[in-house]
C-alpha positions in Angstrom: -6.0 -2.8 -17.4 -4.4 -6.1 -18.6 -1.1 -4.4 -19.6 -0.1 -2.1 -16.8 3.0 -0.7 -18.6 0.9 0.4 -21.6 -1.8 1.8 -19.4 0.8 3.9 -17.6 2.1 5.3 -20.9 -1.4 6.2 -21.9 -2.0 8.1 -18.6 1.4 9.9 -18.9 0.7 10.9 -22.5 -2.7 12.4 -21.4 -1.1 14.2 -18.4 1.6 15.7 -20.6 -1.0 17.1 -22.9 -2.4 19.1 -20.0 0.9 20.3 -18.3 4.5 20.6 -19.2 5.6 20.6 -15.5 8.3 17.9 -14.9 7.9 16.9 -11.2 11.0 15.9 -9.2 8.9 14.7 -6.2 5.5 13.1 -5.7 3.3 13.6 -2.7 0.4 11.5 -1.6 -2.1 13.2 0.7 -4.0 11.0 3.2 -7.4 11.5 4.9 -8.0 15.1 6.1 -4.7 16.4 4.6 -6.0 18.0 1.4 -5.2 21.4 2.8 -1.6 20.9 1.7 -2.8 21.6 -1.8 -2.9 25.3 -0.9 0.9 25.2 -0.5 1.4 24.4 -4.2 2.3 27.4 -6.4 1.3 27.9 -10.0 -1.0 24.8 -9.7 -2.4 22.8 -12.6 -5.2 20.5 -11.5 -6.3 17.4 -13.3 -9.3 15.4 -11.9 -8.7 11.7 -11.6 -11.9 11.1 -13.5 -10.3 12.6 -16.7 -7.1 10.6 -16.6 -7.2 7.3 -18.5 -7.1 4.2 -16.3 -7.2 6.2 -13.0 -9.7 5.1 -10.3 -11.9 7.7 -8.6 -11.6 8.6 -4.9 -14.7 7.6 -2.9 -13.6 8.6 0.6 -14.8 11.8 2.3 -12.1 14.5 2.4 -10.2 13.0 -0.6 -10.3 15.7 -3.4 -9.6 13.3 -6.2 -7.2 15.1 -8.4 -3.5 15.4 -9.4 -2.0 18.8 -8.7 1.2 19.9 -10.5 3.1 23.0 -9.4 6.0 23.9 -7.1 6.6 23.7 -3.4 9.6 25.6 -2.0 10.8 26.0 -5.6 10.6 22.2 -6.2 8.5 20.9 -9.1 6.0 18.4 -7.6 3.0 16.4 -8.4 0.5 15.9 -5.6 -2.1 13.2 -5.3 -4.9 15.0 -3.5 -6.6 11.8 -2.5 -5.6 8.2 -2.6 -7.3 4.8 -3.2 -7.8 2.0 -0.7 -8.3 -1.7 -1.0 -11.5 -1.4 1.1 -13.1 0.7 -1.5 -13.3 -2.4 -3.7 -10.4 -1.7 -6.0 -7.8 -4.3 -6.9 -4.3 -3.7 -5.6 -3.1 -2.9 -9.1 -5.7 -0.1 -9.3 -4.9 1.2 -5.8 -1.2 1.6 -6.7 -1.5 2.5 -10.4 -1.0 6.3 -9.8 2.3 5.5 -8.1 3.5 3.9 -11.3 2.3 7.0 -13.2 4.2 9.3 -10.8 7.3 7.3 -11.4 6.9 7.4 -15.2 6.6 11.2 -14.9 10.1 11.1 -13.3 9.0 12.0 -9.8 11.8 9.9 -8.3 11.1 10.9 -4.7 7.8 10.0 -3.1 6.5 11.5 0.1 3.5 9.5 1.5 1.2 10.8 4.2 -1.5 9.1 6.2 -3.4 9.1 9.4 -3.2 6.2 11.8 -4.0 4.8 15.2 -1.3 4.5 17.8 -0.5 1.1 19.2 2.5 2.4 21.1 1.7 3.8 24.6 4.3 6.5 24.2 2.8 7.9 21.0 -0.2 10.3 21.5 -3.0 11.5 19.3 -1.8 14.5 17.2 1.9 13.2 17.2 3.7 12.7 13.9 5.4 9.4 13.1 8.1 9.0 10.4 7.7 5.5 9.2 10.9 3.5 9.4 9.5 0.0 8.6 6.2 -1.7 8.1 4.3 -4.9 8.7 2.0 -5.9 5.8 -1.2 -7.8 6.9 -3.2 -6.9 3.8 -4.8 -9.9 2.0 -3.4 -9.0 -1.5 -0.1 -7.8 -2.8 0.0 -5.3 -5.8 3.1 -7.2 -7.2 1.2 -10.5 -7.4 0.9 -12.0 -10.8 3.1 -11.9 -13.9 6.0 -9.4 -13.5 6.8 -6.9 -16.3 10.6 -6.2 -16.0 9.9 -2.8 -17.6 8.2 -1.9 -14.3 10.6 -3.5 -11.9 12.2 -6.7 -10.7 10.3 -9.9 -9.8 11.6 -9.9 -6.2 12.3 -6.4 -5.0 14.3 -6.2 -1.8 12.8 -4.3 1.1 15.8 -3.9 3.5 16.2 -0.2 2.7 12.5 0.6 2.1 12.2 4.0 3.8 14.7 7.0 3.6 16.4 6.9 7.0 18.2 10.2 6.3 14.9 12.0 5.6 13.5 10.5 8.8 16.6 11.8 10.8 16.3 15.3 9.2 12.5 15.3 9.8 12.9 14.5 13.5 15.6 17.2 13.9 13.3 19.8 12.3 10.4 18.7 14.5 12.5 18.9 17.7 13.7 22.4 16.7 10.1 23.5 16.2 8.6 21.8 19.3 6.6 19.3 17.2 6.1 16.0 18.9 7.5 13.4 16.4 8.7 9.8 16.5 9.9 7.0 14.2 7.8 3.9 14.1 6.6 0.7 12.4 3.4 1.0 10.4 1.0 -2.0 10.3 -1.4 -2.2 7.4 -4.8 -3.9 7.8 -7.6 -3.9 5.1 -10.4 -2.1 6.9 -12.8 -0.3 6.5 -13.7 -1.1 10.1 -11.5 0.2 12.8 -9.7 -2.5 14.7 -11.0 -4.4 17.7 -9.2 -4.1 21.1 -7.8 -7.6 20.5 -6.5 -6.6 17.1 -4.9 -3.4 18.6 -3.2 -5.6 21.3 -2.0 -8.0 18.5 -0.5 -5.1 16.5 1.3 -3.8 19.6 2.5 -7.3 20.4 4.0 -8.0 16.9 5.9 -4.6 17.0 3.6 -2.2 15.3 3.7 1.4 16.5 0.8 2.7 14.4 -1.9 1.0 12.4 -3.8 2.0 9.3 -5.5 1.0 6.0 -3.2 2.4 3.3 0.4 3.3 2.4 2.0 -0.2 2.3 0.7 -1.1 -1.2 1.9 2.3 -2.5 5.3 1.7 -0.8 5.7 -1.8 -2.3 5.0 -0.5 -5.8 7.3 2.6 -5.3 10.2 0.3 -4.3 9.4 -2.0 -7.2 9.8 1.1 -9.4 13.0 2.1 -7.6 11.5 5.3 -6.1 12.9 6.9 -2.9 10.3 6.7 -0.2 9.6 8.9 2.8 6.3 8.3 4.8 4.8 10.4 7.6 1.8 9.6 9.6 -0.5 11.8 11.8 -1.8 9.9 14.8 -5.5 10.4 14.9 -6.4 8.3 17.9 -4.7 6.3 20.7 -5.3 2.6 20.6 -3.0 1.2 23.2 -3.1 0.5 26.1 -6.5 -1.0 25.7 -8.1 1.2 28.4 -7.1 4.3 26.3 -9.4 3.3 23.4 -12.4 5.5 22.8 -15.0 5.1 20.1 -13.8 6.9 16.9 -15.6 8.0 13.8 -14.3 9.1 10.4 -15.2 12.7 11.4 -13.1 12.3 14.5 -10.2 11.1 12.3 -10.6 14.0 9.9 -10.8 16.5 12.7 -7.5 15.4 14.2 -5.8 15.2 10.8 -6.9 18.7 10.0 -5.7 20.0 13.4 -2.3 18.5 12.8 -2.1 19.2 9.1 -0.2 22.5 9.5 2.7 20.7 11.4 2.9 18.0 8.7 2.8 20.6 5.9 5.6 22.5 7.5 7.8 19.4 7.8 7.0 18.4 4.2 8.0 21.8 2.9 11.3 21.8 4.9 12.2 18.3 3.7 11.5 19.2 0.1 13.6 22.3 0.5 16.7 20.7 2.1 16.7 17.4 0.1 16.2 19.1 -3.3 
């Protein structure tokens, strides 16, 4: 994939041969959140393995397909499964689907994930609207020659996340007795969960939640000029240190699935009122 712009056009051309739906919003589903796909009406599914230049999901619970349809009357394209740096992909591969979503004119991007809480007031099962991030990943998807057709050489990150959507989301959550916060997401490469010292470090530098995804997608989305809203389900509490318990992927998936209905509700409401 030496020429990303041309690769994007090839992917888009293939997708348009399979569906005539023109999405206005894109949705990325994180670990354990594939159930949101059931909310999509008149769905058209395209496996990643069939789309030119797309990677293939290797993580348990990631369905590995694009789903086109409508949610609350809004035409959407949903990534049922994402890609991670720890899977061995280059950052340009991890974020390639975001460029495709942008080229399909899905100008609004809703990103979901699961994370660990490094804020003592944020509990497992809570939702966090991401207001900012700290990038501790070892590679940046914008590194290398810049193609001005894709975005500017030095994208500004001051207004990275949609603060109005965060405000609306918090209001909807409060009205429906859903525990929700805003917070700073810290990205580490994984795939191991963090050590107690690393959790303490993330807390000390201002991180409220920590995970292994999202930030590369956000960087490319902002490079493309997309509007970004990101919501995290807290799967486990990681601070204070004495609150840490051993956590497996199955534990993370179980908590994500238990909270998925709340997240689905908020996503549908935001799509409806921000349409």
